[in-house]
C-alpha positions in Angstrom: -9.8 -18.2 -2.6 -13.4 -18.5 -1.3 -15.0 -20.9 -3.6 -14.4 -24.5 -5.3 -14.5 -22.9 -8.8 -11.4 -20.9 -8.1 -9.4 -23.8 -6.9 -6.1 -24.6 -8.6 -4.8 -28.3 -9.2 -2.2 -27.9 -6.4 -4.9 -26.4 -4.0 -7.1 -29.5 -5.0 -4.5 -31.7 -3.7 -4.2 -30.0 -0.5 -8.0 -29.7 -0.2 -8.1 -33.6 -0.6 -5.6 -34.2 2.2 -7.8 -31.9 4.4 -10.8 -33.7 3.6 -9.4 -36.9 4.0 -8.1 -35.9 7.5 -11.2 -33.8 8.2 -14.1 -36.0 6.7 -16.6 -35.0 9.2 -16.6 -32.5 12.1 -18.1 -34.6 14.9 -16.0 -36.5 17.4 -16.0 -39.7 15.7 -13.5 -38.1 13.1 -10.9 -37.9 15.8 -11.1 -39.0 19.5 -13.4 -38.6 22.3 -12.5 -36.8 25.6 -11.6 -40.2 27.3 -9.3 -41.0 24.5 -7.5 -37.5 25.2 -7.1 -38.6 28.6 -5.8 -42.0 28.2 -3.8 -41.7 24.9 -2.2 -38.4 25.2 0.5 -39.1 22.8 -1.9 -40.0 20.1 -3.7 -36.6 20.8 -0.6 -34.7 20.7 0.3 -36.2 17.3 -3.1 -35.6 15.9 -3.2 -31.9 17.3 0.2 -31.2 15.6 -1.1 -32.8 12.5 -4.2 -30.5 12.7 -2.0 -27.6 13.2 0.1 -28.2 10.2 -3.1 -28.5 8.0 -4.8 -25.3 9.6 -1.5 -23.3 8.7 -1.7 -24.9 4.9 -5.4 -23.9 4.8 -4.7 -20.3 6.1 -1.7 -19.8 3.8 -3.7 -20.9 0.7 -6.8 -19.0 1.8 -9.0 -22.2 2.1 -11.3 -20.8 4.6 -13.9 -23.3 4.3 -11.4 -26.2 5.2 -9.7 -23.9 7.9 -13.2 -23.8 9.5 -13.4 -27.5 9.4 -10.1 -27.8 11.0 -11.0 -25.3 13.7 -14.0 -27.1 14.6 -12.0 -30.2 15.2 -9.6 -28.5 17.3 -12.6 -27.3 19.6 -12.7 -31.1 20.9 -10.2 -29.9 23.6 -9.8 -26.3 23.9 -7.5 -26.3 27.1 -4.5 -25.9 24.9 -5.8 -24.5 21.6 -7.9 -21.4 22.8 -5.6 -19.0 21.5 -5.1 -20.7 18.2 -8.8 -21.1 17.9 -9.4 -17.3 18.7 -6.6 -15.9 16.4 -7.2 -18.3 13.4 -11.1 -18.2 13.8 -11.1 -14.4 13.5 -8.8 -14.7 10.3 -11.4 -17.1 9.0 -14.4 -14.7 9.9 -12.6 -12.0 8.1 -12.4 -14.0 4.8 -15.3 -16.4 4.8 -17.8 -15.6 2.3 -20.7 -16.4 4.6 -19.4 -14.6 7.8 -22.2 -12.3 9.4 -21.5 -9.7 12.3 -23.9 -11.9 14.3 -21.7 -14.9 14.1 -18.5 -12.9 15.1 -20.6 -11.5 18.0 -21.5 -15.0 19.2 -17.7 -16.2 18.6 -16.3 -13.5 20.6 -18.8 -14.1 23.6 -17.9 -17.8 23.6 -14.2 -17.0 23.3 -14.3 -14.6 26.3 -15.8 -17.4 28.4 -13.5 -20.0 27.2 -10.3 -18.2 27.6 -10.4 -15.3 30.3 -6.7 -14.3 29.4 -5.7 -11.3 27.2 -9.1 -10.0 27.0 -8.1 -6.5 26.1 -6.3 -7.8 23.1 -9.4 -9.8 22.0 -11.6 -6.7 22.6 -9.4 -4.6 20.1 -9.1 -7.2 17.5 -12.9 -7.7 17.6 -13.5 -3.8 17.4 -11.1 -3.8 14.5 -13.0 -6.7 12.7 -16.2 -4.4 13.2 -14.4 -1.4 11.9 -13.4 -3.4 8.7 -17.1 -4.1 8.1 -18.2 -0.4 8.5 -19.7 -1.0 11.9 -18.3 2.0 13.7 -20.8 2.5 16.4 -20.6 -1.1 17.3 -16.7 -0.9 17.4 -17.0 2.1 19.6 -19.2 0.2 22.2 -16.9 -2.6 22.0 -13.6 -0.9 22.4 -14.8 0.7 25.6 -15.0 -2.8 27.0 -11.0 -3.0 26.7 -10.6 -0.5 29.5 -12.7 -2.9 32.0 -10.2 -5.7 32.0 -7.1 -6.2 33.7 -7.8 -7.5 37.2 -6.6 -10.8 38.7 -3.8 -11.6 36.1 -0.3 -12.4 36.3 2.5 -9.8 35.9 3.6 -11.2 32.5 0.1 -11.0 31.2 -0.4 -7.4 32.8 2.7 -6.2 30.8 1.3 -7.4 27.5 -2.1 -6.1 28.3 -0.9 -2.7 29.1 0.3 -2.5 25.8 -3.1 -3.6 24.3 -4.8 -1.1 26.6 -2.8 1.6 24.9 -4.2 0.2 21.6 -7.6 0.1 23.1 -7.2 3.8 24.0 -5.9 5.0 20.7 -8.4 2.9 18.6 -11.2 4.6 20.8 -9.7 8.0 19.7 -9.6 6.7 16.1 -13.2 5.6 16.1 -14.3 8.9 17.6 -12.4 10.7 15.0 -14.3 8.7 12.4 -17.6 9.7 13.8 -16.6 13.2 14.2 -15.3 13.4 10.6 -18.7 11.9 9.5 -20.7 14.4 11.4 -18.9 17.1 9.7 -19.8 16.1 6.3 -23.3 17.9 6.2 -24.1 18.8 2.8 -26.1 22.0 2.4 -28.5 20.1 -0.1 -29.4 17.9 3.0 -30.6 20.9 5.0 -32.1 22.8 2.0 -35.9 21.7 3.0 -35.3 22.9 6.6 -33.8 26.2 5.4 -36.9 26.8 3.5 -39.3 25.7 6.1 -37.7 27.1 9.3 -34.3 28.8 9.4 -34.2 28.7 13.3 -34.9 25.0 13.2 -32.1 24.5 10.9 -29.7 26.6 12.9 -30.7 24.3 16.0 -30.0 21.2 14.0 -26.6 22.6 12.9 -25.7 23.6 16.6 -26.9 20.4 18.0 -24.8 18.4 15.4 -21.7 20.9 16.0 -21.9 20.1 19.7 -22.0 16.4 19.2 -19.2 16.6 16.9 -17.1 18.7 19.3 -17.6 16.2 22.1 -16.3 13.4 19.9 -13.4 15.3 19.0 -12.7 16.3 22.6 -12.7 12.7 23.6 -10.5 11.6 20.7 -7.7 14.2 21.5 -7.9 13.1 25.0 -7.3 9.4 23.8 -4.6 10.4 21.4 -2.5 11.7 24.3 -1.0 8.3 24.4 1.0 9.1 21.3 3.1 11.6 23.2 3.8 9.3 26.1 4.6 5.8 24.7 7.0 4.8 22.1 5.4 3.0 19.0 4.5 3.2 15.6 1.3 5.2 15.9 1.5 6.7 12.3 -2.3 6.2 11.6 -3.3 7.7 15.0 -0.9 10.9 14.9 -2.1 11.9 11.5 -5.6 12.2 12.9 -4.5 13.7 16.1 -2.9 16.6 14.2 -5.7 17.0 11.9 -8.0 17.5 14.7 -5.8 19.9 16.4 -5.3 21.8 13.1 -9.2 22.0 12.5 -9.6 23.8 16.1 -6.7 26.0 15.1 -4.4 24.5 17.8 -1.2 24.6 15.7 1.2 25.1 18.5 -0.2 22.0 20.2 0.0 20.0 16.9 3.6 20.9 16.6 4.4 19.8 20.0 2.7 16.4 19.3 4.8 15.7 16.2 8.0 16.8 17.9 7.4 14.5 20.8 6.4 11.8 18.3 9.7 12.2 16.3 11.7 12.3 19.5 10.0 8.9 20.9 10.5 7.3 17.6 13.8 8.6 15.9 14.2 5.6 13.6 10.5 5.8 12.2 11.0 7.9 9.0 7.3 8.9 9.0 7.8 10.7 12.3 10.2 13.1 10.6 8.2 13.2 7.4 5.2 14.3 9.1 6.8 17.0 11.2 8.5 18.4 8.0 5.2 18.7 6.1 3.6 20.5 9.1 6.4 23.0 9.2 6.3 23.6 5.5 2.5 24.2 5.7 3.2 26.8 8.7 5.7 28.5 6.3 8.5 27.6 8.9 11.9 29.2 8.5 14.5 27.3 6.3 16.6 26.9 9.4 13.8 24.7 11.2 13.0 22.7 7.8 16.6 21.5 7.0 17.5 19.7 10.4 14.1 17.8 10.1 14.6 16.9 6.4 18.4 15.9 7.2 17.2 13.6 9.8 14.6 11.9 7.6 17.1 11.8 4.4 19.7 9.9 6.7 16.9 7.3 7.1 15.5 7.4 3.5 18.1 8.8 1.2 16.2 7.8 -2.0 12.9 9.7 -1.1 11.9 12.7 -3.4 12.2 15.0 -0.5 16.0 15.1 -1.3 15.1 17.6 -4.0 13.1 19.6 -1.5 16.1 19.8 0.6 18.2 21.0 -2.2 15.6 23.7 -3.1 15.6 24.8 0.7 19.3 25.0 0.6 19.3 27.3 -2.4 17.2 29.8 -0.7 20.0 30.4 2.1 23.3 31.8 2.1 24.7 28.5 2.8 27.4 27.0 0.4 25.4 25.5 -2.5 27.8 22.5 -2.5 25.9 21.3 0.6 23.1 20.2 -1.8 25.5 17.7 -3.5 25.6 14.8 -0.8 21.7 14.6 -1.1 21.6 14.4 -4.8 24.4 12.0 -5.3 22.8 9.7 -2.5 19.5 10.1 -4.4 20.9 9.0 -7.8 22.6 6.0 -6.2 19.2 4.3 -6.5 18.1 2.8 -9.7 14.6 4.3 -9.5 16.1 7.7 -10.2 18.6 6.7 -12.8 16.5 8.0 -15.7 14.5 10.6 -13.8 15.2 14.2 -15.4 14.7 16.4 -12.3 17.5 15.1 -10.1 19.9 15.3 -13.1 18.9 18.7 -14.1 19.4 19.8 -10.4 22.8 18.0 -10.2 24.0 19.6 -13.4 22.9 23.2 -12.2 24.5 22.5 -8.8 27.9 21.5 -10.3 27.9 24.4 -12.5 27.5 26.7 -9.7 30.1 25.0 -7.5 32.6 25.2 -10.4 31.6 28.9 -11.1 32.0 30.1 -7.6 34.7 27.7 -6.4 35.4 27.3 -2.8 37.7 25.2 -0.8 34.8 23.6 1.3 32.6 23.3 -1.7 35.3 21.1 -3.7 35.9 19.1 -0.3 32.2 18.2 -0.3 32.2 17.3 -4.2 35.4 15.1 -3.7 34.0 13.4 -0.5 30.8 12.6 -2.8 32.7 11.6 -6.0 35.8 9.7 -4.5 33.9 6.6 -3.6 31.7 6.5 -6.5 34.3 7.1 -9.2 34.7 3.4 -9.5 31.2 2.4 -10.3 29.1 5.5 -11.3 30.6 5.5 -14.9 29.3 2.1 -15.6 26.2 2.7 -13.8 25.1 6.0 -15.2 27.5 6.8 -18.0 27.5 3.9 -20.5 27.8 4.9 -24.1 25.9 1.7 -25.1 22.9 3.1 -23.2 23.0 6.0 -25.5 23.5 4.2 -28.8 21.0 1.3 -28.3 18.1 3.1 -26.7 16.1 4.5 -29.6 13.5 6.6 -27.4 15.4 8.5 -24.8 14.7 11.9 -23.2 17.2 14.4 -25.0 17.0 16.8 -22.1 18.0 14.0 -19.9 20.9 13.0 -22.0 22.0 16.6 -22.1 21.9 17.0 -18.1 23.9 13.6 -17.8 26.5 14.7 -20.3 27.0 17.9 -18.6 27.4 16.1 -15.3 29.8 13.7 -16.7 31.8 16.6 -18.0 32.4 17.8 -14.6 33.1 14.3 -13.0 34.9 12.3 -15.7 37.9 13.0 -17.9 37.6 15.0 -21.1 36.5 13.1 -24.2 34.8 10.3 -22.1 33.0 7.8 -24.6 29.5 8.5 -23.0 30.0 12.2 -23.7 30.7 11.6 -27.2 28.2 9.2 -27.7 25.4 11.9 -26.4 27.1 14.5 -28.8 26.7 12.3 -31.8 23.2 11.2 -30.8 21.9 14.6 -30.3 24.3 16.7 -32.7 23.1 20.0 -31.2 25.1 23.2 -31.2 23.7 24.4 -27.9 24.8 21.3 -26.2 28.3 21.5 -27.7 28.4 25.3 -26.1 27.4 24.0 -22.8 29.9 21.3 -22.7 32.5 23.6 -23.7 31.3 26.1 -21.0 31.6 23.3 -18.3 35.1 22.4 -19.5 36.3 26.0 -19.1 34.6 26.3 -15.7 36.4 23.0 -14.6 39.7 24.4 -15.5 39.2 27.7 -14.0 37.9 26.4 -10.8 40.8 23.8 -10.6 43.3 26.5 -11.0 41.7 28.7 -8.1 41.5 25.9 -5.8 45.2 25.1 -6.3 46.2 28.6 -5.8 44.2 29.1 -2.7 45.2 25.7 -1.2 
């Protein structure tokens, strides 16, 4: 909250405790430099109390009071410079009266006050400028991040190396923003030039295109860090691929996404980005399936499980291979009443029983055996059918068909659906699934 008018009673109590502790912001409110030297225990106690109050202010978005506490912490910056920087920047992000000039002044003073971790400070400063739409200023600031790093110890050097990567990537991101903005030239903006002088207009377009291309080349160079350093660089890799795609460098874009996936195998988005790219390039199912399989092993509840099933259906593979993905998907409550996976599962179970194979039934049993104890009460409750006035009839029908393949004949859920819908077509489908189940069972026993 940024104003007193929004203060809740509980926040008012906290504000009073802050005010009583931070009544004024000059040195008389706490201690002088001499007191810090001669009574260090009192200083430590006061400092700890201030840190606790600052934490309360930040957690409750009391930016004005947080500012007062930070001013008091400035009495001794030897041990609080890092806190002043991090918390001060957070206050600047949220304080209603913040200006870019204030942040520039604050950043300049902090660079002199604490010479450590300068690259990190530069990146965080640039991020603040970006949040305020100051793209050119952020670009200028981020370049400073590449100039630091001399005269620091090994521990700080390792930390700053990571931040240098961040500075490089944010340089690329800012250049991408500038490139994207330059590409947004509306025909109406050039209409008067077109009427006056076509050659002048062509020169303007050519010049703007050259500038845009130079930013794009620089951004692509900076984005190369993605393919060399493990890390969650999602926001950067998508822009990297967009730039490569714009300049028709699709092979390079695929290499970038494959390297990003290989460097970050536990990041679901790394697999997802590669899949969507390959799909846009009309890749063969044999290329799509392994990528999707890796992704779904991390996020089995994603809607791409249905993409996987649709792709498998286009191949000569056993259709039972779709079952693990559908069962895994329907384990999650968010899909419990979604029509699409139930229709797909009903169709696939029908296919598996219509064209039974030993391998197909082994897959089905591996999916169902460890779910048979809890799926009936989770998905197939007759009470849900009886006491839910508005329920999709097609959803009930698909669930009933699935249940007819998985549960015993005459299960209360199937009976409840039949009574609720009272449709001859459903009865015919259930009879058909019952026949398929018996026939498939005989064939499997005969061939085993």
